[in-house]
C-alpha positions as CSV (number, residue, x, y, z in Angstrom):
1,M,0.0,0.0,0.0
2,R,1.2,3.5,-0.8
3,K,1.4,6.2,1.7
4,K,0.3,9.6,0.6
5,I,2.8,12.4,1.3
6,R,1.3,15.4,2.8
7,G,2.3,19.0,2.2
8,D,2.9,21.2,-0.8
9,N,5.1,19.9,-3.5
10,N,6.8,23.3,-4.2
11,G,9.7,22.4,-6.6
12,F,10.5,21.7,-10.2
13,S,11.0,18.2,-11.4
14,L,14.1,17.4,-13.3
15,V,12.2,17.2,-16.6
16,E,10.7,20.7,-16.1
17,L,14.2,22.1,-15.3
18,I,15.7,20.5,-18.4
19,V,12.9,21.8,-20.7
20,A,13.3,25.3,-19.3
21,V,17.1,25.2,-19.9
22,L,16.6,24.0,-23.4
23,I,14.1,26.8,-24.2
24,L,16.5,29.4,-22.8
25,G,19.3,27.9,-24.9
26,I,17.2,28.0,-28.1
27,L,16.1,31.6,-27.5
28,S,19.7,32.8,-26.8
29,G,20.9,31.1,-29.9
30,I,18.3,32.9,-32.0
31,A,19.2,36.2,-30.3
32,V,23.0,35.8,-31.0
33,A,22.3,34.8,-34.7
34,G,20.1,37.8,-35.1
35,F,22.8,40.1,-33.7
36,S,25.4,38.6,-35.9
37,S,23.3,39.1,-39.0
38,V,22.7,42.7,-38.1
39,H,26.4,43.3,-37.6
40,N,27.3,41.5,-40.9
41,A,24.8,43.8,-42.6
42,R,26.7,46.8,-41.2
43,V,29.9,45.4,-42.6
44,S,28.3,44.9,-46.1
45,T,26.8,48.4,-46.0
46,A,30.1,50.0,-45.1
47,A,31.9,48.2,-47.8
48,Q,29.3,49.2,-50.4
49,T,29.6,52.9,-49.3
50,V,33.4,52.8,-49.6
51,M,33.2,51.2,-53.1
52,N,30.5,53.6,-54.3
53,A,32.5,56.6,-53.2
54,M,35.6,55.4,-55.1
55,K,33.6,54.6,-58.2
56,Q,32.0,58.1,-58.1
57,A,35.4,59.8,-57.8
58,R,36.7,57.7,-60.7
59,T,33.8,58.7,-62.8
60,R,34.2,62.4,-62.0
61,A,37.9,62.2,-62.9
62,M,37.2,60.5,-66.2
63,G,34.8,63.3,-67.0
64,K,37.7,65.8,-66.8
65,K,39.3,66.8,-70.1
66,E,43.1,66.5,-69.7
67,A,45.3,64.1,-67.8
68,T,47.5,65.8,-65.1
69,S,50.1,64.9,-62.6
70,L,49.6,64.5,-58.8
71,G,50.4,68.2,-58.2
72,S,47.3,69.3,-60.1
73,A,45.1,66.3,-59.4
74,S,41.7,67.7,-58.9
75,V,39.6,64.7,-57.8
76,F,40.4,62.6,-54.7
77,V,38.6,60.4,-52.2
78,E,39.5,60.9,-48.5
79,F,38.8,58.5,-45.7
80,F,39.2,59.7,-42.1
81,E,38.1,59.1,-38.5
82,K,36.2,61.7,-36.5
83,N,34.3,61.4,-33.2
84,G,34.3,57.6,-33.3
85,Y,33.1,57.3,-36.9
86,Y,34.7,56.7,-40.2
87,Y,33.8,59.2,-43.0
88,V,34.5,59.4,-46.7
89,D,34.7,62.7,-48.7
90,I,34.8,63.1,-52.4
91,V,36.6,66.3,-53.4
92,D,36.5,67.7,-56.9
93,D,38.5,70.9,-57.6
94,G,38.7,71.7,-53.9
95,T,34.9,71.4,-53.3
96,V,33.6,68.6,-51.2
97,I,31.0,66.9,-53.4
98,S,30.0,64.1,-51.0
99,D,30.5,63.7,-47.3
100,D,29.3,60.3,-46.1
101,K,29.5,58.5,-42.7
102,I,30.8,55.0,-43.4
103,C,30.4,53.3,-40.0
104,S,31.1,53.6,-36.3
105,D,34.4,52.5,-34.8
106,I,32.7,49.2,-33.9
107,L,33.9,48.2,-37.4
108,K,37.5,48.7,-38.4
109,L,38.7,50.2,-41.7
110,K,42.1,48.8,-42.4
111,F,44.6,49.4,-45.2
112,S,48.3,49.3,-45.9
113,I,50.5,51.9,-47.7
114,H,53.5,50.3,-49.3
115,T,56.1,53.0,-48.8
116,D,58.6,53.5,-51.7
117,T,61.6,54.1,-49.5
118,T,61.5,51.1,-47.2
119,G,59.4,48.7,-49.2
120,S,57.5,47.8,-46.1
121,E,53.8,48.1,-45.3
122,F,52.7,51.0,-43.2
123,E,49.4,50.2,-41.5
124,P,48.1,53.0,-39.2
125,H,45.2,51.1,-37.8
126,D,46.2,48.0,-36.0
127,G,42.7,47.3,-34.5
128,S,43.3,49.5,-31.5
129,S,41.6,52.8,-30.7
130,A,41.1,55.6,-33.3
131,T,44.3,57.0,-34.6
132,N,43.2,60.2,-36.4
133,Y,44.5,59.5,-39.8
134,K,43.5,60.5,-43.3
135,I,44.0,58.5,-46.5
136,R,43.6,60.0,-49.9
137,F,43.3,58.4,-53.3
138,Y,44.1,60.8,-56.1
139,Y,42.5,60.2,-59.5
140,E,44.0,61.2,-62.9
141,K,41.9,63.4,-65.1
142,G,40.7,61.7,-68.3
143,T,41.7,58.1,-67.4
144,G,40.3,57.7,-63.8
145,A,43.5,55.9,-62.8
146,I,44.7,56.3,-59.2
147,T,47.9,58.4,-59.5
148,S,48.9,58.2,-55.8
149,T,47.7,57.3,-52.4
150,A,48.7,59.7,-49.5
151,L,48.4,58.9,-45.8
152,E,48.5,61.7,-43.2
153,W,49.1,60.3,-39.8
154,G,50.9,61.5,-36.7
155,G,52.0,64.8,-38.4
156,E,53.6,62.9,-41.4
157,T,52.4,62.3,-44.9
158,K,53.5,59.1,-46.7
159,F,52.9,58.3,-50.3
160,G,52.7,54.8,-51.8
161,P,50.4,52.4,-53.5
162,C,47.4,50.9,-51.7
163,D,45.6,48.0,-53.4
164,N,43.4,46.8,-50.6
165,L,40.9,48.2,-48.1
166,E,39.5,45.9,-45.4
167,I,36.2,46.6,-43.5
168,E,36.3,44.3,-40.5
169,G,33.6,43.4,-38.1
170,T,33.5,40.9,-35.3
171,S,32.5,37.9,-37.5
172,E,32.9,39.2,-41.1
173,T,35.5,41.0,-43.2
174,K,34.9,42.6,-46.6
175,N,38.0,43.2,-48.8
176,L,37.8,46.0,-51.3
177,I,40.4,45.3,-54.1
178,I,41.8,48.4,-55.8
179,V,43.4,48.4,-59.2
180,P,45.4,51.7,-59.3
181,V,46.2,51.4,-63.0
182,T,42.5,51.7,-63.9
183,G,41.1,53.2,-60.7
184,R,38.6,50.4,-60.5
185,C,37.6,48.6,-57.3
186,Y,35.6,45.6,-56.5
187,L,34.6,43.6,-53.5
188,D,36.4,40.3,-53.1
189,E,33.6,37.9,-52.3
């Protein structure tokens, strides 16, 4: 014969506890995946903004009549950090044509300048805090080729080719490949 236990049975059974933990695990997995896809969308949007700015500058330079040297290059794209955000300006004959915010410093915009004198890469952004640099791509009139890349950082200006820009997030990186001879750029998928 069974005895009946008196009193309240105020607890959770092991089965109820396991089900609750499984539900919490599934919900947290969905939340993390949702956050990751939003962050990846930011990386893609930033990469597209950078590429569009470079294409627009190239098109403007190609619309100019005569080819010139760096000293009189009238079209350039400038990337810089300001107040925790990355920006891109398109400058044509000294006038800022476009001023776009690329992304916050949650994402990292990385590039390397290959200096002519040392032959080494010069990378101002190592993934740490903002470094207050400016990088400019100068476009040749008529052809749209990139005649030079200039980096202003720490009171110095360095010149050299740059053939890759990286937009890096926590889980995704987009590479923008630059072809200086033609001025074209494309995303490396």
